[in-house]
N, C-alpha and C positions, 0 to 999 in steps of 0.2 A: 504494500500500500504506500502511495506517495504522500508525504506530509505536505507538499505544496498544493495539492489539488484543492482548488477553491480558496487559496490564501493569496493575499497580495504580497508582492516582493517589497518588504520594507524592514528596516532595522528595528529590533525590539531592544529596549534598554534592559540590561540584565538585572538592574535594581527593581524593575517593574514586573518581570516575568522570566521564568526559566523554561528551557525546553524539557520534554519528557526525558527520563533518565537514559533510555536507549536510543534516542534520536540523535543522529549526526547532523550538525548544523554548521553554517558559515559563521565564524567568529571575527569580531573587529576589536583591535586595540589602538588607542591613540598614541601609544608609546613605540619608539623605534626599536623594539626588542627583536624584531626579525629583519633588521636592516631597512630596506625600502618597502618591504611588504607589510601591510597593516591588517591583513586578513589571513585566516587559515581555517581548516576544517577541524572541528572538535566536538565536544558534547557537554552535557550539564556538568560533569566532573571537572572538565577543563575550566569552565567558568568559575566554579566554586573553589577550586584548589590552587590555581595558578596566580601568583602575585609577583609584583615587582617593587623594588625599593625606590620611592620618590620622596626626596626631602626628608629622609630619616623615617618614613612611614612605609609600611607594607600596604600596597593597594592592589585591588584586583587588576590583572593584566587585561582581561576582556571586559569591555563595557557594554557591548551590543552583540546581538546575534540575529540570524534569520534562517528560516528553513532552506535547505539546499534546493536548487531547481530540479525539475525532473530530468532523468537521463535522456540523452538524445534518442530519437527513434532510429531503429536499425532498419535500413532498406537493403533488401537482398535482390 
């Protein structure tokens, strides 16, 4: 079952809502922890456990997430 079916492609603030535990999602970080990439694929555990040190405070790395788009259709 595809999590995107009937959902709008928009970022969801992690402080407002988290994905289902088993759902793989696109994650966004405002911090340059991945060099020039500010997005990656992860899950709820990634959001709740990954932190970065900013001004002597540990803060969540990922601030927003969105469901992954559907896989491309295979044409044979």
